[in-house]
C-alpha positions in Angstrom: 0.0 0.0 0.0 2.8 2.4 0.9 4.6 1.8 -2.3 1.5 2.3 -4.4 0.8 5.6 -2.6 4.4 6.7 -3.3 4.1 5.9 -7.0 0.8 7.8 -7.2 2.1 11.0 -5.5 0.6 14.2 -6.9 2.3 17.2 -8.4 4.5 19.2 -6.1 2.3 22.2 -5.2 -0.6 20.0 -3.9 -0.4 20.8 -0.2 -0.7 24.5 -0.8 -3.6 23.7 -3.1 -5.2 22.0 -0.2 -4.3 24.9 2.1 -6.3 27.1 -0.3 -9.1 24.6 -0.7 -9.6 23.9 3.0 -8.8 26.8 5.2 -8.4 24.7 8.3 -5.1 23.2 6.9 -3.1 26.3 7.5 -5.6 27.7 10.1 -4.9 24.7 12.4 -1.2 24.9 11.5 -1.4 28.5 12.8 -1.2 26.9 16.3 2.5 26.8 15.7 2.8 29.7 13.2 4.1 33.2 13.9 6.8 32.4 16.5 9.6 34.2 14.8 10.6 37.8 14.7 8.9 40.6 12.6 9.4 40.9 8.9 9.4 43.9 6.6 6.0 45.2 5.8 4.6 44.0 2.5 1.8 45.8 0.7 -0.6 43.5 -1.1 -3.6 44.2 -3.3 -5.4 40.8 -3.5 -8.5 40.4 -5.7 -11.9 41.7 -4.7 -15.3 41.3 -6.4 -18.5 43.2 -6.2 -21.7 41.1 -6.5 -25.0 42.7 -7.5 -28.5 41.5 -8.6 -32.0 41.0 -7.4 -31.9 44.3 -5.6 -29.0 43.1 -3.4 -25.2 43.4 -3.3 -22.2 41.8 -1.7 -18.4 41.7 -1.8 -16.4 38.5 -2.4 -12.8 38.3 -1.2 -10.2 35.4 -1.3 -8.1 34.9 1.8 -4.8 33.3 2.6 -5.0 32.5 6.3 -1.4 32.7 7.4 0.8 35.4 5.9 4.3 36.8 6.2 4.3 38.8 9.4 3.8 42.5 8.7 1.9 41.9 5.4 -0.6 44.8 4.8 -3.5 44.1 2.5 -6.4 46.2 3.8 -6.4 48.5 0.8 -8.7 51.6 0.5 -11.0 49.6 -1.7 -11.3 46.7 0.8 -11.6 49.1 3.7 -14.5 50.9 1.9 -16.2 47.6 1.1 -16.0 46.4 4.8 -17.3 49.7 6.0 -20.3 49.5 3.6 -21.1 45.9 4.6 -23.4 45.1 7.4 -22.3 41.4 8.0 -19.3 39.1 7.4 -19.7 35.6 6.0 -16.6 33.5 6.4 -15.7 30.0 5.2 -15.6 28.9 8.8 -15.7 30.6 12.2 -14.3 29.5 15.5 -10.7 28.9 14.3 -9.1 30.6 17.3 -11.0 28.4 19.7 -10.2 25.3 17.8 -6.5 26.2 17.7 -6.5 26.5 21.5 -8.5 23.3 22.2 -7.8 21.1 19.1 -11.0 19.3 20.2 -12.5 18.6 16.8 -9.1 17.7 15.2 -8.3 15.3 18.0 -11.7 13.7 18.0 -11.8 13.1 14.2 -8.1 12.6 13.6 -7.2 10.0 16.1 -7.9 6.3 15.8 -6.7 3.0 17.3 -4.9 0.1 15.6 -3.2 2.2 12.9 0.0 1.3 11.1 2.9 3.5 12.1 3.0 6.7 10.0 6.3 5.7 8.4 4.8 2.3 7.4 2.3 4.1 5.3 5.1 5.5 3.2 7.7 4.1 0.8 11.3 3.7 2.2 12.6 7.1 1.0 9.6 9.1 2.2 9.6 7.2 5.5 13.2 8.3 6.1 12.3 11.9 5.2 9.5 11.7 7.8 11.8 10.4 10.5 14.2 13.3 9.9 11.3 15.8 10.1 10.1 14.2 13.4 13.6 14.6 14.8 13.6 18.4 13.8 10.0 19.1 15.0 9.3 16.6 17.8 6.9 19.0 19.6 4.5 19.2 16.6 4.9 15.6 15.5 4.9 13.8 18.8 2.6 10.8 18.7 2.1 11.0 14.9 1.4 7.2 14.7 -1.9 7.7 16.5 -3.4 9.9 13.8 -5.2 8.9 10.6 -3.4 9.6 7.4 -5.2 12.8 6.6 -4.5 14.2 10.1 -0.9 13.1 10.0 -0.6 15.0 6.7 -1.9 18.2 8.3 0.5 17.8 11.2 3.4 17.4 8.8 2.2 20.5 7.0 2.0 22.3 10.3 5.6 21.2 11.2 6.9 22.5 7.9 5.0 25.8 8.3 6.1 26.4 11.9 9.6 27.5 10.8 8.4 30.1 8.3 7.6 33.1 10.6 4.1 33.3 9.3 1.3 35.0 11.3 -2.4 34.2 11.4 -2.9 37.5 13.1 -2.3 39.2 9.7 -4.5 36.8 7.8 -7.8 37.6 6.3 -10.1 35.8 8.7 -8.6 37.3 11.8 -8.4 40.9 10.5 -11.9 40.9 9.1 -13.4 39.2 12.1 -11.8 41.8 14.4 -13.0 44.6 12.1 -16.6 43.5 12.0 -16.9 42.5 15.6 -15.5 45.9 16.7 -18.1 47.6 14.7 -20.8 45.4 16.2 -21.6 43.6 13.0 -22.5 39.9 12.9 -20.1 37.2 11.7 -21.1 33.7 10.6 -19.6 30.8 8.7 -20.6 28.8 5.6 -19.3 25.6 7.3 -18.4 24.4 10.8 -14.9 23.3 11.7 -16.3 19.8 12.1 -17.7 19.9 8.5 -14.3 21.0 7.1 -12.3 18.4 8.9 -15.0 15.9 8.2 -14.3 16.2 4.5 -10.7 15.0 5.0 -11.9 12.3 7.5 -14.3 10.9 4.9 -11.6 10.5 2.2 -10.7 7.0 1.2 -7.4 5.8 2.8 -5.7 5.8 -0.6 -6.4 9.5 -1.0 -5.4 10.2 2.6 -2.0 8.5 2.0 -1.5 10.6 -1.1 -1.9 13.7 1.1 0.6 12.2 3.6 3.1 11.4 0.9 2.9 14.9 -0.6 3.1 16.6 2.8 6.3 14.8 3.6 7.8 15.5 0.1 6.9 19.2 0.3 8.1 19.8 3.8 11.5 21.1 2.8 10.1 23.2 0.1 7.5 24.9 2.3 9.2 28.2 2.3 9.4 28.6 -1.5 5.9 27.2 -2.0 4.3 29.6 0.4 6.3 32.5 -1.0 5.0 31.7 -4.5 1.4 31.5 -3.1 1.6 34.7 -1.2 3.2 36.7 -4.0 0.5 35.6 -6.5 -2.2 36.3 -4.0 -0.7 39.7 -3.1 -0.6 40.7 -6.8 -4.1 39.5 -7.4 -2.7 37.3 -10.2 -5.5 34.7 -10.6 -4.0 33.1 -13.7 -0.7 32.4 -11.9 -2.5 31.1 -8.8 -4.6 28.8 -11.0 -1.6 27.4 -12.8 0.5 26.9 -9.7 -2.0 25.8 -7.1 -5.2 24.6 -8.7 -4.2 22.9 -12.0 -2.3 20.2 -10.1 -5.5 18.9 -8.6 -6.6 18.0 -12.2 -4.7 14.8 -11.7 -6.7 14.1 -8.5 -10.3 14.7 -9.6 -11.8 12.9 -6.6 -9.9 15.2 -4.2 -10.7 18.3 -6.3 -14.4 17.4 -6.2 -14.4 16.9 -2.5 -12.3 19.8 -1.4 -13.2 22.5 -3.9 -15.9 21.9 -6.5 -18.6 20.3 -4.3 -18.1 22.9 -1.6 -18.3 25.8 -4.1 -21.6 24.4 -5.3 -23.0 24.2 -1.8 -21.7 27.7 -0.9 -23.1 29.2 -4.1 -26.5 27.9 -3.2 -26.2 29.0 0.4 -25.1 32.5 -0.6 -27.8 32.8 -3.2 -30.3 32.1 -0.5 -28.7 34.4 2.1 -28.5 37.4 -0.3 -32.0 37.0 -1.6 -33.4 36.8 2.0 -31.5 39.6 3.7 -31.2 43.2 2.9 -28.0 45.1 3.4 -24.6 44.2 2.1 -22.6 41.0 2.9 -18.8 40.8 2.8 -18.0 37.2 1.9 -14.4 36.0 2.6 -13.3 32.4 1.7 -10.0 30.7 0.9 -8.6 32.1 -2.3 -8.5 28.7 -4.0 -12.3 28.8 -4.2 -12.2 31.8 -6.5 -10.2 30.1 -9.2 -11.1 28.1 -12.2 -14.3 27.2 -14.0 -16.0 25.9 -10.8 -15.2 29.1 -8.9 -17.6 30.6 -6.4 -18.0 33.6 -8.7 -19.2 31.3 -11.5 -21.5 29.5 -9.1 -23.1 32.9 -8.3 -23.2 33.9 -11.9 -25.1 30.8 -12.8 -27.7 31.8 -10.3 -28.3 35.1 -11.9 -25.8 37.4 -10.0 -23.5 39.9 -11.7 -19.9 39.5 -10.4 -17.4 42.2 -11.3 -13.8 42.4 -10.1 -13.1 45.8 -8.5 -9.5 45.2 -7.3 
């Protein structure tokens, strides 16, 4: 099984595709992110869309949860949009509480009678994992007790822990603080349990693919995240799609579960929310959901909304 999983490993940028597709990957990793010193301020102008129709309007924004410390992205256009909006709709809420307690992750991610994590990998990948465990024992202690999807997220967390990233500068934290300070409601399209449950429901073969790729990408985490953040900061959707979404074409079952099916559910939910409620909604989801033909923008367009990029 381990050898088959190794041979079927996916293209190199997959783990960051998953970080975009499922916010909780880097959100949970944020439990160990941001421990290093400050970085130079980086001005970013990520993409923003204005949604109109049916006598209603909303804004649509793609986030990267953990960013280089000091990154500034709250441009005048985004600040104006948040000021005009009367509610915030996130991909998920409660991330800070989950990072502190790890309750849902521990409940879904642990199991008994599992093969050791290294036995789920081919020989070369197993040795790479052993070296990573020696470097990051605090994050990877007890890895053998986690299902393969959870072990993959832990390996991703271990790799990210050395990058000096900050979830405090990420979209969800900044936007939540902005709206709550203004006394405006914040809600999520999914619960943390639903997000992690998507991983938990994956077949073991797909879970092992995630684990293989997490191990193989660990040493390249810095360059992979730098590429992601640069493309996001420049609002370069074509580059993001080439680098971080196209690789999932070779794993259609994963793409369907992690991106396309969720976009369809969210499009229906947002369509209903916008039609039912007056005022303006500011919608912020992982940037990977705003790429490709099955993007959330296209889901809304198919439901009769006009979506126009404004930044």
